[in-house]
DRENDREN-637789 format. One record per residue (C-alpha): residue number from 1; residue in three letters; x, y, z. Coordinates in Angstrom, 1 decimal, always signed. Example, Ala and Ser with C-alpha at 12.3 -4.5 7.8 and 13.67 -1.06 7.14 Angstrom:
2
+-----+-----+--------+--------+--------+
!   i !  aa !     xx !     yy !     zz !
+-----+-----+--------+--------+--------+
!   1 ! ala !  +12.3 !   -4.5 !   +7.8 !
!   2 ! ser !  +13.7 !   -1.1 !   +7.1 !
+-----+-----+--------+--------+--------+
//
This chain:
280
+-----+-----+--------+--------+--------+
!   i !  aa !     xx !     yy !     zz !
+-----+-----+--------+--------+--------+
!   1 ! met !  +39.7 !  +10.8 !  +44.3 !
!   2 ! ile !  +38.5 !   +7.5 !  +45.8 !
!   3 ! leu !  +36.5 !   +4.9 !  +43.8 !
!   4 ! lys !  +33.2 !   +5.8 !  +45.4 !
!   5 ! glu !  +33.6 !   +9.4 !  +44.4 !
!   6 ! leu !  +34.3 !   +8.3 !  +40.8 !
!   7 ! val !  +31.1 !   +6.3 !  +40.9 !
!   8 ! arg !  +29.1 !   +9.4 !  +41.7 !
!   9 ! glu !  +30.8 !  +11.2 !  +38.8 !
!  10 ! tyr !  +30.0 !   +8.4 !  +36.4 !
!  11 ! thr !  +26.4 !   +8.1 !  +37.6 !
!  12 ! ser !  +25.5 !  +11.5 !  +36.2 !
!  13 ! ala !  +27.5 !  +11.1 !  +33.0 !
!  14 ! ser !  +25.4 !  +11.3 !  +29.8 !
!  15 ! val !  +27.1 !   +8.3 !  +28.1 !
!  16 ! leu !  +26.1 !   +6.1 !  +31.0 !
!  17 ! asn !  +22.6 !   +7.4 !  +31.0 !
!  18 ! asp !  +22.4 !   +6.5 !  +27.3 !
!  19 ! val !  +23.6 !   +2.9 !  +28.1 !
!  20 ! phe !  +21.1 !   +2.6 !  +30.9 !
!  21 ! ser !  +18.2 !   +3.7 !  +28.7 !
!  22 ! lys !  +19.1 !   +1.2 !  +26.0 !
!  23 ! leu !  +19.4 !   -1.6 !  +28.5 !
!  24 ! glu !  +16.0 !   -0.8 !  +30.0 !
!  25 ! gln !  +14.3 !   -0.8 !  +26.5 !
!  26 ! ser !  +15.2 !   -4.4 !  +25.6 !
!  27 ! glu !  +16.4 !   -7.6 !  +27.3 !
!  28 ! ser !  +18.6 !   -8.4 !  +24.3 !
!  29 ! thr !  +20.4 !   -5.0 !  +24.1 !
!  30 ! arg !  +24.2 !   -5.1 !  +23.6 !
!  31 ! ala !  +26.5 !   -2.2 !  +24.5 !
!  32 ! leu !  +30.2 !   -1.9 !  +23.7 !
!  33 ! leu !  +32.4 !   +0.4 !  +25.8 !
!  34 ! arg !  +35.9 !   +1.2 !  +24.4 !
!  35 ! gly !  +38.9 !   +2.5 !  +26.3 !
!  36 ! val !  +38.0 !   +0.8 !  +29.6 !
!  37 ! ser !  +40.9 !   -0.5 !  +31.6 !
!  38 ! gly !  +41.9 !   -1.3 !  +35.2 !
!  39 ! ser !  +39.5 !   -0.4 !  +37.9 !
!  40 ! ser !  +37.5 !   +1.9 !  +35.6 !
!  41 ! arg !  +35.5 !   -1.2 !  +34.6 !
!  42 ! ser !  +34.3 !   -1.8 !  +38.2 !
!  43 ! val !  +33.6 !   +1.9 !  +38.6 !
!  44 ! ile !  +31.4 !   +2.1 !  +35.5 !
!  45 ! leu !  +29.5 !   -1.1 !  +36.3 !
!  46 ! ser !  +28.9 !   +0.1 !  +39.9 !
!  47 ! ala !  +27.6 !   +3.5 !  +38.6 !
!  48 ! leu !  +25.3 !   +1.6 !  +36.2 !
!  49 ! met !  +23.9 !   -0.5 !  +39.0 !
!  50 ! gln !  +23.2 !   +2.6 !  +41.1 !
!  51 ! lys !  +20.5 !   +3.3 !  +38.6 !
!  52 ! arg !  +18.7 !   -0.1 !  +38.5 !
!  53 ! lys !  +17.7 !   -3.2 !  +40.5 !
!  54 ! gly !  +18.4 !   -6.8 !  +39.7 !
!  55 ! phe !  +21.5 !   -8.9 !  +38.9 !
!  56 ! leu !  +24.7 !   -8.0 !  +37.1 !
!  57 ! val !  +27.0 !  -10.9 !  +36.2 !
!  58 ! val !  +30.6 !   -9.8 !  +35.6 !
!  59 ! val !  +32.7 !  -12.4 !  +33.8 !
!  60 ! gly !  +36.5 !  -12.2 !  +34.3 !
!  61 ! glu !  +39.0 !  -13.7 !  +31.9 !
!  62 ! asn !  +40.1 !  -16.2 !  +34.5 !
!  63 ! asn !  +40.1 !  -16.9 !  +38.3 !
!  64 ! glu !  +42.8 !  -14.3 !  +39.0 !
!  65 ! asp !  +41.1 !  -11.6 !  +36.9 !
!  66 ! ala !  +37.8 !  -12.3 !  +38.5 !
!  67 ! gly !  +39.4 !  -12.0 !  +41.9 !
!  68 ! tyr !  +40.7 !   -8.4 !  +41.1 !
!  69 ! leu !  +37.3 !   -7.5 !  +39.8 !
!  70 ! tyr !  +35.6 !   -8.8 !  +43.0 !
!  71 ! asn !  +37.9 !   -6.9 !  +45.3 !
!  72 ! asp !  +37.3 !   -3.6 !  +43.4 !
!  73 ! leu !  +33.5 !   -4.1 !  +43.3 !
!  74 ! val !  +33.4 !   -5.0 !  +47.1 !
!  75 ! gln !  +35.4 !   -1.9 !  +47.9 !
!  76 ! ile !  +32.9 !   +0.2 !  +46.0 !
!  77 ! asn !  +29.6 !   -1.5 !  +46.8 !
!  78 ! gly !  +30.2 !   -3.4 !  +50.0 !
!  79 ! ile !  +30.5 !   -7.1 !  +50.6 !
!  80 ! asp !  +26.7 !   -7.6 !  +51.0 !
!  81 ! lys !  +26.1 !   -6.5 !  +47.4 !
!  82 ! val !  +28.9 !   -8.5 !  +45.7 !
!  83 ! phe !  +29.2 !  -12.3 !  +45.4 !
!  84 ! phe !  +31.9 !  -14.5 !  +44.0 !
!  85 ! phe !  +30.9 !  -17.5 !  +41.9 !
!  86 ! pro !  +34.0 !  -19.7 !  +41.5 !
!  87 ! ser !  +34.6 !  -23.1 !  +40.0 !
!  88 ! ser !  +33.9 !  -25.8 !  +42.6 !
!  89 ! tyr !  +37.1 !  -27.6 !  +41.7 !
!  90 ! lys !  +40.8 !  -27.2 !  +42.7 !
!  91 ! his !  +43.1 !  -26.1 !  +40.0 !
!  92 ! ser !  +40.8 !  -27.0 !  +37.1 !
!  93 ! val !  +37.4 !  -28.7 !  +36.5 !
!  94 ! lys !  +39.1 !  -31.3 !  +34.3 !
!  95 ! tyr !  +41.0 !  -32.8 !  +37.3 !
!  96 ! gly !  +37.7 !  -33.3 !  +39.2 !
!  97 ! gln !  +39.1 !  -32.4 !  +42.7 !
!  98 ! phe !  +36.2 !  -30.8 !  +44.6 !
!  99 ! asp !  +37.0 !  -27.9 !  +46.9 !
! 100 ! pro !  +34.5 !  -27.5 !  +49.8 !
! 101 ! ser !  +35.3 !  -23.9 !  +50.3 !
! 102 ! met !  +34.5 !  -23.1 !  +46.7 !
! 103 ! gly !  +31.3 !  -25.2 !  +47.0 !
! 104 ! ile !  +30.2 !  -22.8 !  +49.9 !
! 105 ! leu !  +30.6 !  -19.8 !  +47.7 !
! 106 ! arg !  +28.7 !  -21.3 !  +44.8 !
! 107 ! thr !  +25.8 !  -22.4 !  +47.0 !
! 108 ! asp !  +25.7 !  -19.0 !  +48.6 !
! 109 ! val !  +25.2 !  -17.4 !  +45.2 !
! 110 ! leu !  +22.5 !  -19.9 !  +44.2 !
! 111 ! asn !  +20.6 !  -19.3 !  +47.5 !
! 112 ! lys !  +20.9 !  -15.5 !  +46.9 !
! 113 ! val !  +19.4 !  -15.8 !  +43.4 !
! 114 ! phe !  +16.7 !  -18.2 !  +44.5 !
! 115 ! ser !  +15.6 !  -16.2 !  +47.5 !
! 116 ! thr !  +15.7 !  -12.8 !  +45.9 !
! 117 ! ser !  +12.3 !  -11.5 !  +44.8 !
! 118 ! glu !  +11.9 !   -9.6 !  +41.6 !
! 119 ! lys !  +10.1 !   -6.9 !  +43.5 !
! 120 ! glu !  +13.1 !   -6.2 !  +45.7 !
! 121 ! lys !  +14.5 !   -2.7 !  +44.9 !
! 122 ! glu !  +18.2 !   -3.7 !  +45.3 !
! 123 ! phe !  +21.0 !   -4.8 !  +43.0 !
! 124 ! cys !  +23.3 !   -7.7 !  +43.3 !
! 125 ! ile !  +26.6 !   -8.2 !  +41.5 !
! 126 ! ile !  +28.0 !  -11.7 !  +40.8 !
! 127 ! val !  +31.6 !  -12.1 !  +39.7 !
! 128 ! thr !  +32.6 !  -15.3 !  +37.9 !
! 129 ! tyr !  +34.8 !  -16.6 !  +35.1 !
! 130 ! pro !  +34.5 !  -19.2 !  +32.2 !
! 131 ! glu !  +35.5 !  -22.3 !  +34.1 !
! 132 ! ser !  +32.8 !  -21.7 !  +36.7 !
! 133 ! leu !  +30.1 !  -21.0 !  +34.1 !
! 134 ! leu !  +30.9 !  -24.3 !  +32.4 !
! 135 ! glu !  +29.8 !  -26.3 !  +35.5 !
! 136 ! lys !  +26.1 !  -27.1 !  +35.9 !
! 137 ! val !  +24.2 !  -26.3 !  +39.1 !
! 138 ! ser !  +21.4 !  -27.9 !  +41.0 !
! 139 ! thr !  +17.9 !  -27.2 !  +39.8 !
! 140 ! lys !  +15.7 !  -24.7 !  +41.6 !
! 141 ! asp !  +13.3 !  -27.5 !  +42.6 !
! 142 ! asn !  +16.1 !  -29.5 !  +44.0 !
! 143 ! leu !  +17.5 !  -26.5 !  +45.9 !
! 144 ! ser !  +14.1 !  -25.8 !  +47.4 !
! 145 ! lys !  +13.7 !  -29.5 !  +48.5 !
! 146 ! asn !  +17.1 !  -29.5 !  +50.1 !
! 147 ! thr !  +16.9 !  -26.2 !  +52.1 !
! 148 ! leu !  +16.1 !  -26.0 !  +55.8 !
! 149 ! lys !  +15.4 !  -22.6 !  +57.3 !
! 150 ! leu !  +15.2 !  -22.0 !  +61.0 !
! 151 ! asn !  +14.4 !  -18.8 !  +62.8 !
! 152 ! val !  +15.0 !  -17.7 !  +66.4 !
! 153 ! gly !  +11.8 !  -18.3 !  +68.4 !
! 154 ! glu !  +10.5 !  -20.9 !  +65.9 !
! 155 ! glu !   +8.7 !  -24.0 !  +67.4 !
! 156 ! val !  +10.5 !  -27.1 !  +66.0 !
! 157 ! asp !  +11.5 !  -30.5 !  +67.4 !
! 158 ! met !  +15.2 !  -30.9 !  +67.7 !
! 159 ! ser !  +15.0 !  -34.5 !  +66.7 !
! 160 ! phe !  +13.3 !  -33.4 !  +63.5 !
! 161 ! val !  +16.2 !  -31.2 !  +62.6 !
! 162 ! ile !  +18.7 !  -34.1 !  +63.2 !
! 163 ! asp !  +16.6 !  -36.3 !  +60.9 !
! 164 ! val !  +16.6 !  -33.7 !  +58.2 !
! 165 ! leu !  +20.4 !  -33.3 !  +58.4 !
! 166 ! leu !  +20.9 !  -37.0 !  +58.1 !
! 167 ! phe !  +18.5 !  -37.1 !  +55.2 !
! 168 ! tyr !  +20.6 !  -34.3 !  +53.6 !
! 169 ! thr !  +23.6 !  -36.7 !  +54.0 !
! 170 ! phe !  +25.3 !  -34.5 !  +56.6 !
! 171 ! glu !  +28.0 !  -36.4 !  +58.6 !
! 172 ! arg !  +27.5 !  -36.6 !  +62.4 !
! 173 ! val !  +30.8 !  -35.9 !  +64.1 !
! 174 ! asp !  +32.1 !  -34.9 !  +67.6 !
! 175 ! tyr !  +33.3 !  -31.5 !  +66.4 !
! 176 ! val !  +32.3 !  -29.6 !  +63.3 !
! 177 ! tyr !  +35.3 !  -28.5 !  +61.2 !
! 178 ! glu !  +34.2 !  -28.6 !  +57.5 !
! 179 ! pro !  +31.0 !  -28.1 !  +55.4 !
! 180 ! gly !  +28.6 !  -31.0 !  +55.5 !
! 181 ! gln !  +29.1 !  -31.9 !  +59.1 !
! 182 ! phe !  +27.0 !  -31.5 !  +62.3 !
! 183 ! ala !  +27.4 !  -32.3 !  +66.0 !
! 184 ! val !  +24.9 !  -32.6 !  +68.8 !
! 185 ! arg !  +25.6 !  -31.8 !  +72.5 !
! 186 ! gly !  +22.6 !  -31.7 !  +74.8 !
! 187 ! gly !  +20.2 !  -29.1 !  +73.5 !
! 188 ! ile !  +22.7 !  -27.7 !  +71.0 !
! 189 ! ile !  +23.3 !  -28.6 !  +67.3 !
! 190 ! asp !  +26.4 !  -27.3 !  +65.5 !
! 191 ! val !  +26.0 !  -27.5 !  +61.8 !
! 192 ! phe !  +28.2 !  -26.4 !  +58.9 !
! 193 ! ser !  +25.9 !  -25.5 !  +56.0 !
! 194 ! tyr !  +27.1 !  -25.2 !  +52.4 !
! 195 ! ala !  +25.4 !  -21.8 !  +52.3 !
! 196 ! asn !  +27.6 !  -19.9 !  +54.8 !
! 197 ! glu !  +31.3 !  -19.2 !  +55.4 !
! 198 ! tyr !  +31.0 !  -20.1 !  +59.1 !
! 199 ! pro !  +29.2 !  -23.0 !  +60.9 !
! 200 ! tyr !  +26.1 !  -22.3 !  +63.0 !
! 201 ! arg !  +25.4 !  -23.2 !  +66.7 !
! 202 ! ile !  +21.7 !  -23.7 !  +67.2 !
! 203 ! asn !  +20.5 !  -23.7 !  +70.8 !
! 204 ! phe !  +17.2 !  -25.4 !  +71.6 !
! 205 ! glu !  +15.0 !  -24.9 !  +74.6 !
! 206 ! arg !  +12.6 !  -27.7 !  +74.7 !
! 207 ! asn !  +11.0 !  -27.6 !  +71.2 !
! 208 ! arg !  +11.9 !  -24.0 !  +70.5 !
! 209 ! val !  +14.9 !  -22.4 !  +68.8 !
! 210 ! glu !  +16.3 !  -20.2 !  +71.6 !
! 211 ! ser !  +19.4 !  -18.7 !  +69.7 !
! 212 ! ile !  +21.5 !  -19.1 !  +66.6 !
! 213 ! arg !  +25.1 !  -18.0 !  +66.5 !
! 214 ! thr !  +28.0 !  -18.5 !  +64.1 !
! 215 ! phe !  +31.3 !  -19.7 !  +65.5 !
! 216 ! glu !  +35.0 !  -20.1 !  +64.8 !
! 217 ! ile !  +36.2 !  -23.6 !  +63.7 !
! 218 ! glu !  +39.6 !  -23.3 !  +65.4 !
! 219 ! thr !  +38.4 !  -22.1 !  +68.8 !
! 220 ! gln !  +34.8 !  -23.4 !  +68.7 !
! 221 ! leu !  +33.9 !  -20.0 !  +70.3 !
! 222 ! ser !  +30.8 !  -18.1 !  +69.2 !
! 223 ! lys !  +31.2 !  -15.3 !  +66.7 !
! 224 ! gln !  +28.0 !  -13.5 !  +66.0 !
! 225 ! asn !  +24.3 !  -13.8 !  +66.9 !
! 226 ! val !  +21.9 !  -14.2 !  +63.9 !
! 227 ! lys !  +18.1 !  -14.3 !  +63.6 !
! 228 ! cys !  +17.9 !  -17.2 !  +61.1 !
! 229 ! val !  +19.9 !  -20.0 !  +59.5 !
! 230 ! val !  +19.7 !  -21.5 !  +56.0 !
! 231 ! ile !  +21.0 !  -25.1 !  +55.9 !
! 232 ! ile !  +21.9 !  -26.6 !  +52.5 !
! 233 ! pro !  +23.8 !  -29.8 !  +51.8 !
! 234 ! asn !  +26.4 !  -30.2 !  +49.1 !
! 235 ! leu !  +24.4 !  -29.8 !  +45.8 !
! 236 ! asn !  +27.5 !  -29.4 !  +43.6 !
! 237 ! lys !  +28.0 !  -33.2 !  +43.4 !
! 238 ! glu !  +24.7 !  -33.4 !  +41.5 !
! 239 ! glu !  +25.9 !  -31.0 !  +38.7 !
! 240 ! lys !  +25.6 !  -33.7 !  +36.0 !
! 241 ! glu !  +21.8 !  -33.7 !  +36.5 !
! 242 ! gly !  +21.7 !  -30.0 !  +36.9 !
! 243 ! ile !  +21.2 !  -27.0 !  +34.7 !
! 244 ! pro !  +23.4 !  -24.2 !  +33.4 !
! 245 ! phe !  +23.9 !  -21.4 !  +35.9 !
! 246 ! leu !  +22.7 !  -18.8 !  +33.4 !
! 247 ! asp !  +19.3 !  -20.5 !  +33.4 !
! 248 ! tyr !  +19.0 !  -19.7 !  +37.1 !
! 249 ! leu !  +19.1 !  -15.9 !  +36.5 !
! 250 ! pro !  +16.2 !  -13.6 !  +35.8 !
! 251 ! lys !  +15.6 !  -12.5 !  +32.2 !
! 252 ! asn !  +16.6 !   -8.9 !  +33.0 !
! 253 ! thr !  +20.1 !   -9.9 !  +34.2 !
! 254 ! ile !  +22.9 !   -7.8 !  +32.8 !
! 255 ! phe !  +26.1 !   -9.6 !  +31.7 !
! 256 ! asp !  +29.5 !   -7.9 !  +31.4 !
! 257 ! phe !  +32.4 !   -9.4 !  +29.4 !
! 258 ! asn !  +35.8 !   -8.0 !  +28.7 !
! 259 ! asn !  +35.7 !  -10.0 !  +25.5 !
! 260 ! tyr !  +32.7 !  -12.2 !  +24.9 !
! 261 ! asn !  +34.2 !  -14.2 !  +22.0 !
! 262 ! glu !  +37.3 !  -15.1 !  +24.0 !
! 263 ! cys !  +35.1 !  -16.2 !  +26.9 !
! 264 ! lys !  +33.0 !  -18.4 !  +24.6 !
! 265 ! gln !  +36.2 !  -19.9 !  +23.1 !
! 266 ! arg !  +37.6 !  -20.6 !  +26.6 !
! 267 ! ile !  +34.5 !  -22.5 !  +27.6 !
! 268 ! gln !  +34.6 !  -24.5 !  +24.4 !
! 269 ! gln !  +38.3 !  -25.3 !  +25.0 !
! 270 ! ile !  +37.8 !  -26.5 !  +28.6 !
! 271 ! ser !  +34.8 !  -28.6 !  +27.5 !
! 272 ! lys !  +36.9 !  -30.2 !  +24.9 !
! 273 ! glu !  +39.7 !  -30.9 !  +27.3 !
! 274 ! ile !  +37.3 !  -32.5 !  +29.8 !
! 275 ! thr !  +35.9 !  -34.7 !  +27.0 !
! 276 ! asn !  +39.4 !  -35.8 !  +25.9 !
! 277 ! ser !  +40.4 !  -36.6 !  +29.5 !
! 278 ! cys !  +37.3 !  -38.8 !  +29.9 !
! 279 ! asp !  +38.1 !  -40.7 !  +26.7 !
! 280 ! thr !  +41.7 !  -41.5 !  +27.8 !
+-----+-----+--------+--------+--------+
//
């Protein structure tokens, strides 16, 4: 029996209906499920989210554990419903080595939360771990001020887009190969936003967006046509003036921990290590 079939079985289970009812009654309800191991955690959580809309934050014990959870949840729900929210640093936050690829994933999640209306009848699952939750994120106001959205067919001056990218501190280069860069060739702007896995190629016809495509970095060849683009700079560098990620989420967000107390202790331990490393 595949995972999706198990989800259908759990969806109609009486125990899950009881948990769902309690969660809907109060925003501060806690539920403890015993005997859950392996992929059954992902199956149960997926079945629960089939019954409701909104956000579910699944907290793994560490990066590796979160990765296994993410893979299971994607297999069940699809990649468009599950997002990974990692630490933006290589190895550990205490070493302070920023990883651009992780920055993309974090910004993608922030943009998803920020742009999702409470009226939308869909669910979204965010998988993370203690180290990532410790880091602050950009405020909603700052994200809004540093977001440029372009749509195919939109009337916009190409020079205006270039000015905005420079204001966002994007680096102008000959060829785009990493986040935070853009290149201009004739009526085309290539830009690598921190809100997408692949860079965008925006084709202008006079003062109109003619087409938008993603493209491969290695070959510089077009990959997929899209209707719109969201351009966001690196906001992770402003985390010291930011807010906790949990403050970003709606009040009806569900949180899942394998062990809440251990997660809390892990965050406190990392915070202490960072403080000690700064003092030495």
